[in-house]
C-alpha positions in Angstrom: -50.3 127.7 -40.1 -51.4 129.2 -43.4 -48.7 130.1 -45.9 -50.2 133.6 -46.3 -49.5 134.4 -42.7 -45.8 133.4 -43.0 -45.4 135.3 -46.3 -47.0 138.4 -45.0 -44.4 138.8 -42.2 -40.7 139.6 -42.3 -38.4 136.9 -43.8 -36.1 137.1 -40.8 -38.8 135.7 -38.6 -38.8 132.5 -40.7 -35.0 132.5 -40.6 -35.0 132.6 -36.8 -37.6 129.8 -36.6 -35.4 127.7 -39.0 -32.4 128.1 -36.8 -34.3 127.5 -33.6 -35.7 124.2 -35.0 -32.2 123.1 -35.7 -32.2 123.3 -39.5 -29.4 124.8 -41.6 -30.2 126.9 -44.7 -27.8 124.8 -46.8 -29.7 121.6 -45.8 -33.0 123.2 -46.9 -31.5 124.6 -50.0 -30.1 121.2 -51.1 -33.5 119.6 -50.7 -35.6 122.3 -52.3 -33.2 123.5 -55.0 -31.0 120.4 -55.7 -29.6 121.9 -59.0 -28.4 125.1 -57.3 -25.4 125.9 -55.0 -25.9 124.7 -51.4 -25.8 128.3 -50.2 -28.5 129.5 -52.6 -31.0 130.3 -49.9 -28.4 131.8 -47.7 -27.5 134.3 -50.4 -31.2 135.1 -51.1 -31.8 135.8 -47.4 -28.7 137.9 -46.9 -29.3 140.0 -50.1 -33.0 140.4 -49.3 -34.1 138.6 -52.5 -36.2 136.0 -50.8 -39.5 135.6 -52.6 -42.9 134.4 -51.3 -42.5 131.3 -53.4 -39.2 130.5 -51.6 -40.9 131.1 -48.2 -43.7 128.7 -49.0 -41.3 126.0 -50.2 -39.2 126.4 -47.1 -42.2 126.2 -44.8 -43.6 123.2 -46.7 -40.2 121.4 -46.4 -39.9 122.0 -42.7 -43.5 120.9 -42.0 -42.9 117.7 -44.0 -39.8 117.0 -41.9 -41.0 117.8 -38.4 -44.8 118.2 -38.5 -47.1 121.2 -38.6 -47.7 121.5 -34.8 -44.0 121.9 -34.0 -43.4 124.4 -36.8 -46.5 126.4 -35.8 -45.4 126.5 -32.1 -41.9 127.8 -33.1 -43.2 130.3 -35.6 -45.8 131.6 -33.1 -43.0 132.3 -30.7 -41.4 134.5 -33.3 -44.7 136.3 -33.9 -45.1 136.9 -30.2 -41.6 138.3 -29.9 -42.2 140.5 -33.0 -45.4 141.9 -31.5 -43.7 142.7 -28.2 -41.1 144.7 -30.0 -43.8 146.6 -31.9 -45.6 147.3 -28.6 -42.4 148.6 -27.0 -41.7 150.9 -29.9 -45.2 152.2 -29.8 -44.9 152.9 -26.0 -41.6 154.6 -26.5 -42.9 156.8 -29.3 -45.9 157.8 -27.2 -43.7 158.5 -24.2 -41.6 161.0 -26.2 -44.6 163.2 -27.0 
């Protein structure tokens, strides 16, 4: 999957994919940012300070660990779930009119 697709969506989608794949943010943080605190990425996600550069580094790390097809499959599940939520919201808003 292209990094631009991952960056253009909400960061929580990547976070959900990370957890579903069995990774921990502290594990990823230690491997990507070895000089920072192990909870560095956790703090960035919780405070909404996650940058596109961080997202690309996280995705690259996961792809290197488990392979691109597995990551793509899991992230696509998140995309499908997100699109279903948007469709339901749209249907609910049209039903109120």
